KOLVEX-132812 format. One record per residue (C-alpha): residue in one letter; x, z, y. Coordinates in steps of 0.25 Angstrom, whole numbers, plus 5000, padded with zeros to 4 digits. Layout:
N
AXZY/...
//
This chain:
746
X490550344977/X489850284966/X490550374956/X491350494958/X492650514949/X493250664948/X494150734940/X494550874937/X495650964938/X496451034927/X495651154929/X494351064928/X493851064941/X493350924947/X494250854960/X493750874973/X493750714976/X492750634970/X492950504977/X493150414990/X492450304995/X493050235008/X492450115017/X493250025025/X492949945038/X493949845040/X493649795055/X494349745069/X495749805069/X495449945060/X495149965046/X494150095046/X493950165033/X492950285029/X493350365016/X492550465009/X493150565000/X492150644991/X492450784986/X491650874977/X491951024973/X491551014960/X492051174957/X491351294959/X492051334971/X492451304983/X493651204987/X494551164997/X494951024993/X496150945000/X496450804997/X497650715004/X497350565004/X497950455010/X497450355021/X498150235027/X499350275037/X498650205049/X497450265045/X496750355059/X495650455054/X494250425061/X493350525054/X493350635045/X491950695039/X491350775029/X489950765021/X489450875013/X488250845006/X487350775019/X488150845030/X489250755037/X490350825045/X491350755054/X492750805056/X493550835068/X494950795072/X495650945077/X497050985078/X497551035065/X497651165067/X496251185073/X495851095060/X496651175050/X495951315056/X494551265056/X494751225041/X495251365036/X494351445045/X493251355039/X493751375026/X493951515025/X492551545029/X492051465018/X491451345026/X492051205023/X493151125031/X493551005030/X494850945035/X495550815036/X497050795042/X498350695040/X499350735030/X500350645033/X500450495038/X499250425029/X498750565023/X497750645025/X497150785020/X495750835018/X495350965015/X493951025012/X493951155012/X492751255006/X492051144997/X491151214990/X491051204975/X489951094972/X490051024985/X490350884989/X491150835001/X491250695007/X492750685016/X492450555025/X493750495033/X493750375041/X494950315046/X495450185053/X496750105051/X497249965058/X497149855051/X498449805047/X498549655046/X499849585041/X499549435042/X498149405037/X498149525027/X497549655028/X497749755018/X496849885019/X497149995010/X496350145008/X497450225001/X496750314989/X497750404984/X499050474984/X500050434975/X501150564970/X502350554980/X503750594978/X504350714986/X503450834994/X502350815006/X502950925013/X502150895025/X500950935017/X500251045013/X500051084999/X498551054999/X498750925005/X500050864995/X499250774987/X499150784971/X498850664961/X498150674950/X498150584939/X496750604932/X496150604947/X495250494949/X494150474961/X493250364965/X493550274976/X492450174983/X492850084994/X492249965004/X492949895015/X492149825024/X492849715032/X492249665045/X492749555055/X493449445051/X493949525040/X492549515033/X493149355030/X494549405025/X494949385010/X495049535003/X495649564989/X495949724985/X497249734977/X496849864972/X495349894969/X494349784963/X493449754976/X492049694980/X492049604992/X490649554998/X490449505012/X489449525021/X489249475036/X490449515043/X490849595033/X491749595020/X491449725012/X492449755001/X492049874990/X492749914978/X492149834965/X491649924953/X491750064951/X492950164947/X493850144958/X494750264961/X495750314971/X496850284964/X497450164972/X497350104986/X496150034990/X496749894996/X496049785002/X496749665007/X496149575017/X496549425020/X496249375035/X496249245043/X496449225056/X496949335061/X497649385075/X498049495083/X496849585089/X496449695098/X495249775101/X494749875111/X494150005107/X493550125116/X493050265111/X493450395114/X493650355129/X494750275124/X495050125126/X496050065115/X496349925111/X496849895097/X497949765095/X498249725082/X499349625082/X499649515073/X501249475077/X501449345073/X502649315061/X504049285066/X504849225057/X506449275056/X507649255044/X508349365048/X509249415037/X508849545032/X509449675025/X508549735016/X508349865006/X507249854996/X506849994991/X506050004979/X505250134975/X505650154959/X505050284959/X504150364947/X502750324956/X503050174958/X503050164941/X502150044937/X501449964949/X502350004960/X503649984954/X503249844950/X502649824961/X503849874971/X504849784962/X504149654964/X504249684979/X505649704979/X505949574970/X504949504981/X505849554992/X507149514986/X506549384984/X506349384999/X507949405005/X508649295008/X510049265008/X510349325021/X509849475018/X510349595012/X509649685002/X509649794994/X508749854984/X508650014982/X507550074969/X507350214972/X506450324968/X507350464966/X508650384964/X509050254972/X509650144966/X510050024973/X510349874970/X511849894979/X512149994988/X512149894999/X511449755004/X511849644997/X511649495001/X510249444997/X511049344985/X510249264975/X511149364966/X510849484974/X509449454971/X509449444957/X510049564956/X509249644964/X507949584957/X508649644944/X508849784950/X507349794956/X506849744942/X507649864935/X507249974943/X506550064937/X506050224940/X506850294950/X506150434952/X505450494961/X505250434976/X506650454984/X506250364996/X506850425006/X508350425000/X508050274994/X507650255010/X509050315015/X509850245004/X509150095008/X509450125022/X510950135018/X511049995016/X510849955031/X512049875036/X512149785048/X510849745050/X509349795050/X508849845038/X507549835030/X506849925019/X505949875009/X505349975003/X504349964990/X503850104987/X502550184984/X502950274995/X502650404987/X503750494992/X503250595003/X504650605013/X505150495018/X505550535033/X506950535030/X507150385028/X506350335039/X507150415047/X508450335043/X507850205042/X507350235057/X508750275060/X509450145054/X508350045059/X507850025045/X506549965042/X505549995029/X504749905024/X503949975014/X503049915002/X502050034998/X501650004983/X500650074974/X499150094972/X499250204983/X500550194992/X501150295000/X500750235014/X501250345020/X502550335016/X502950155015/X502050155030/X503050265036/X504350225031/X503950075036/X503250115050/X504450205053/X505350105051/X504949985056/X504649915044/X503249895039/X502449945025/X501549855014/X500749915005/X500549854991/X499549904979/X500049854964/X499049744964/X499549694978/X500549574982/X501849634984/X502449504988/X501649485001/X502149635005/X503549585003/X503549455012/X502849535022/X504049645021/X505149525022/X504249465033/X504349585041/X505849625038/X506149475043/X505549445054/X505849485069/X505649635072/X504449655083/X505049735093/X503749745101/X502249705106/X502049705120/X500449695123/X500149645135/X498549735137/X497449685145/X497649825154/X498749925152/X498650015140/X498650175142/X499450175128/X499750085117/X500150125104/X500750055092/X500950075077/X502350145074/X502950035066/X503449905066/X502749775070/X502849655062/X502249505063/X501249485053/X500749625054/X499649695062/X500249795074/X499149875080/X499349925094/X498450025100/X498150045117/X497450135124/X496750095137/X495750155149/X494650075147/X494149975136/X495149855136/X494749705136/X495549575137/X496749485130/X498049515129/X499549485123/X500549545113/X501749515112/X502649535101/X504249535104/X505149515092/X506549565091/X507049425091/X506849345104/X505849235107/X504949285097/X503949365104/X502549325101/X501349345110/X500049375104/X498549365111/X497649475110/X496149485114/X495449615113/X494349625106/X493249755107/X493149845094/X491949925099/X491649955083/X492750015081/X493050085095/X493350215090/X494050185078/X495050105087/X495050195098/X495350305087/X496450225078/X497150195093/X497050335097/X497850365085/X498850265086/X499250315100/X499250465093/X500850465089/X501450425102/X500550525110/X501450665113/X501350755102/X500650865112/X499550755114/X499150715101/X498350825094/X497450795107/X497450645105/X497150665090/X496050745093/X495450675104/X495250565095/X495050625082/X496350595074/X496850665063/X498350685066/X499350795061/X498850865071/X497350855070/X496450855057/X495050815055/X494050955052/X492750975047/X492351125046/X490951135039/X490151285041/X489551325028/X488151425026/X488551555022/X487951515008/X488851395008/X490251465012/X491151475002/X491551624998/X493151574995/X494151525000/X494151374993/X495051344982/X496051214986/X495951074978/X496850954981/X496150824977/X497350754970/X497650614971/X497150514960/X498450444956/X498750294961/X498550204951/X499750154946/X500650264951/X502050304943/X501550194932/X500450264930/X499550124924/X499550024934/X498549954944/X499549814947/X498649714939/X497249784941/X496249824951/X495149874948/X494549724949/X494449594956/X493949564970/X492349544967/X491749464980/X490249474983/X489949354991/X491249354998/X492149264990/X493049205001/X493349355005/X494049394992/X495449364989/X495449284975/X496349294965/X496149264950/X496749404946/X496349464959/X496749604956/X498249594955/X498649544967/X500149564964/X500349474952/X501049364955/X500049244956/X500649174946/X500249264936/X498649274942/X498549114939/X499049134926/X498049224923/X496649174929/X495949224918/X496449384918/X495249474921/X495549624926/X495249664912/X496549594907/X497349694916/X496649804913/X496749824899/X498449834893/X499049724891/X499549724875/X500349584874/X501949574877/X501949424880/X502849454890/X503949544881/X503649424871/X504049324881/X505349414885/X505649434869/X505649264868/X506349234880/X507449344874/X507649274862/X507649124866/X508849184877/X509649204865/X509649054860/X510748964866/X511248944879/X510048914890/X509248844878/X508548984875/X507849004888/X506648924891/X506848824901/X505548754901/X504148784902/X504148754886/X505248824882/X504548954890/X503048934883/X503948984870/X504349114875/X502749164876/X503049174891/X501949244898/X500849154906/X501249224919/X502749184919/X502349034913/X501349024924/X502549044934/X503348944928/X502148824928/X501848854942/X503548834945/X503548704939/X502248664946/X503048694960/X504048594954/X505048694948/X505648634934/X505548704921/X507048744922/X506848794936/X505848894932/X506248934919/X507648984926/X506749054935/X505949124925/X507249164918/X507949214930/X506749294934/X506749354919/X508349374921/X508149464933/X507049534927/X506749674920/X506349604909/X507649544906/X508149654899/X507149624888/X507749484888/X509249524885/X510549494889/X510449354883/X509249314890/X510149354905/X511449284899/X510549154896/X509749144910/X510949184918/X511649054913/X510448974916/X510349024930/X511748974931/X511348834931/X509848854936/X509548934950/X508248984949/X507148964960/X507049114966/X505449124971/X505149064956/X506049164949/X505249264957/X504049224953/X504449254939/X504949374941/X503749404946/X502849374936/X504049444926/X503749574933/X502149584929/X502549534916/X503549624911/X502849754920/X501549724911/X502449704899/X503149834901/X501949914904/X500849844894/X499849894901/X499749844914/X498349904918/X497750024926/X497250074914/X498450114907/X499250234911/X500650284909/X500350434917/X501750504919/X501850634913/X501650714925/X500450654928/X500050664913/X500350804913/X499450814926/X498250734919/X498550834908/
//
């Protein structure tokens, strides 16, 4: 780390965690990440340090090591009861012990026992996860922090329960290396400023500049070409396996669907997340056809529904739905289970899908999962936020046959919604039959549904190394749609051990419960029954004379959580290419990918600085005021129905850009003006325009029907302008900290 950032507790003691370094290697079918956590005890007494932190849900821990000075100690996976006994014995005798254990899906707890006063400790852990492609797109994510969650984590011990400090700040350094075909991919990060450089056979990505901290997940997006299904063989630990990653081809379908759109309006969603979620619901409404039925539910501590049952997706119903969504506000805590149970009551005669948009910040959703499984409803989740609770949103999707998408504040929401509707509408994949070159001893598949366009990894164990070609047959629920995929087996000697252990981890859940612990110890896998442990015998002079004081490391507050600032229009800079220009995704405003393209094109000269200083102008408010005045004039004559009339209202350039683009596409001025006024009528800003404006626009729309797609484009721009005008500080440097966090800071 080039710099170490720590804070002091209320008692004046420094927090033990000083920063984190991460190095990721993406090659073949795996992403392998090494994380180094740096601790230092700056107090005058020995400490027992506990830190619960997130990793990707699909991560498989490969190693755990501890370094003190120039000494490095490698951990061993043993049964949990044995690890606990060794740890307690070492600590009570004044020696040092270090333990890593699973605290739930995607959560881990490191405990450092008897860290002496003035002692610095480095914890190093390495994990691998299968690369998850969607078409030509790949998203690598490294979680960094845990946001506050609603409810009680009953499965966690008191010292494992994550805490959050509004004043904590921990340094972060990240480096990602892309090998093979990925070395020619286009890359971009919606979360951080990055620097990209190319060397023979490898593309390197690092954080640009200094000052990055652990307040948001690191996200790297890659776009590659010529992707095909691929399989590799690996041999290690007296085990021979094959790993197959399939890319099932897309199959069209136009079957009508029943869909409930479930919008999280809890307090943790305030700010960036609720704006992003509302955008997602509005986009989802645009994907409904006249043959579909839908419902909308907003939830927090309370639940508010558009209607008590499903309704046809008529133009009138969709207009009502858009206004309903725009007016939803803060509904309190995250009663996710209750909201899901209400959504499941909408099932009426044909398969029901639930599209859930949430940050996932709730602890217990097992009851809702059981209900959804009983009714056969699928839950498609969109996890939203700078530090989304992946364990919650992915578990809900996987357990019900749905799918999960994650989106950070500066990522494109439209792509996520479009992919989910493609999944909902496509025929279900019922099975994948694989003709292996030789009969495998065992085969395991992910405990999640298969969808065309999404990668799907299968593992198989063999008595010896296997070679040759084979065929995978994707079987769809509709007759005549089966597809055969030819696959060639390749060797992956450089990743042999990693692939074998990832394969062994995939096979663990299907083993008999009595065999799982032995299997986990054999392949050194951390599970609910096994932990990593390191013990260090100190000299008599170094041995602690008293039991350590407990120190629980708090998390840095997630950027934008609960409305505490915003990251929607900023990250820490653009993509900087060093002799690698072909590899960097370009944009005129590269750090705000989710701003509609028309706004980005309208502001080509804006720099990062223009988004990181408080915006003081009230151009949008002035536009609304002038528009309201004109609506009070004679019938229709008062509404601006041409570009020239619109210019007289001080129209924001972002809206004017949409207007001009539509004219260039062949729309008439009247058609474009009608779409703009229809978007304004159904938007939250209509309240600022008054009842006369609504009446006048209603009369206009009786004679001229607006284009739905054009109206939606205007609505997206209005969302951005409205939120900026209301906040007046669209930057992460302006914080409105809730009272309970201010008290904590004090």
